[in-house]
C-alpha positions as CSV (number, residue, x, y, z in Angstrom):
1,X,0.1,-0.4,-0.3
2,X,1.3,3.9,-0.9
3,X,1.0,6.5,1.4
4,X,0.5,6.7,5.2
5,X,-1.3,4.1,6.7
6,X,-0.9,4.6,10.0
7,X,0.4,7.4,12.4
8,X,1.2,8.5,15.8
9,X,1.4,11.5,18.4
10,X,3.1,12.1,21.5
11,X,2.4,15.8,23.3
12,X,4.5,16.3,26.7
13,X,2.7,16.0,29.8
14,X,4.1,19.2,31.4
15,X,2.3,22.5,30.9
16,X,3.1,25.7,31.2
17,X,0.4,28.7,31.9
18,X,0.1,31.1,29.1
19,X,0.2,34.1,31.4
20,X,3.4,32.8,32.5
21,X,4.9,33.3,29.3
22,X,3.9,36.8,29.4
23,X,5.9,37.6,32.9
24,X,2.6,37.5,34.6
25,X,2.1,35.4,37.7
26,X,0.9,31.8,37.0
27,X,-3.0,31.3,38.5
28,X,-5.0,28.3,38.7
29,X,-6.9,27.6,35.4
30,X,-6.8,28.9,32.2
31,X,-4.9,28.2,29.0
32,X,-1.6,26.5,29.0
33,X,1.0,25.2,26.6
34,X,2.6,21.7,26.3
35,X,6.2,22.0,26.9
36,X,8.9,19.7,26.8
37,X,10.9,18.8,29.9
38,X,14.8,19.0,30.1
39,X,15.0,15.4,28.5
40,X,12.5,15.5,25.6
41,X,14.1,16.1,22.4
42,X,12.7,15.7,18.8
43,X,14.2,12.0,19.2
44,X,12.8,11.1,22.3
45,X,9.2,12.3,21.5
46,X,9.3,10.7,18.0
47,X,10.3,7.2,19.6
48,X,7.3,8.0,21.9
49,X,4.6,9.0,19.0
50,X,6.1,6.1,16.7
51,X,5.7,3.4,19.5
52,X,1.8,4.7,19.9
53,X,1.6,3.8,16.4
54,X,3.4,0.5,16.2
55,X,1.0,-0.7,18.7
56,X,-0.1,-4.2,16.9
57,X,1.7,-3.8,14.3
58,X,4.1,-6.3,12.7
59,X,7.5,-4.4,12.6
60,X,8.6,-6.3,9.6
61,X,5.9,-4.8,7.4
62,X,7.1,-1.3,8.3
63,X,8.8,-0.1,4.9
64,X,9.4,3.2,5.7
65,X,10.2,5.9,8.8
66,X,10.1,9.7,8.2
67,X,11.5,12.2,10.6
68,X,10.5,16.0,10.2
69,X,11.5,18.5,13.1
70,X,12.4,22.2,13.4
71,X,14.9,21.3,16.0
72,X,16.9,18.1,15.3
73,X,19.0,17.0,18.1
74,X,21.8,15.7,16.2
75,X,23.6,18.0,13.4
76,X,25.1,15.2,11.9
77,X,23.4,11.9,12.8
78,X,20.3,10.8,10.8
79,X,17.4,11.0,13.5
80,X,15.2,8.6,11.7
81,X,17.7,6.0,11.7
82,X,18.2,6.2,15.5
83,X,14.5,6.2,15.9
84,X,14.0,2.8,13.9
85,X,16.9,1.2,16.0
86,X,15.1,2.1,19.3
87,X,11.6,0.9,17.9
88,X,13.9,-2.4,16.5
89,X,13.1,-1.7,12.9
90,X,14.6,-2.9,10.1
């Protein structure tokens, strides 16, 4: 099959009140923004999203893994290759 057949998502559980972004005090309730914790980068969040995507899937059937990010963790390493290795993909 050609095209995207499955997808996964990961949203960091850490929240930052939008009022705090403007320098105001963080209060109860109100809108929040999901922010990555100090040990979460594009690779770790992609591994979490891909593991959700692959639940119940035969990993030998995966033909490709594509990573797109505005903030790559490594300048010279292939992020998709690292994620494939972490997920035991061929």
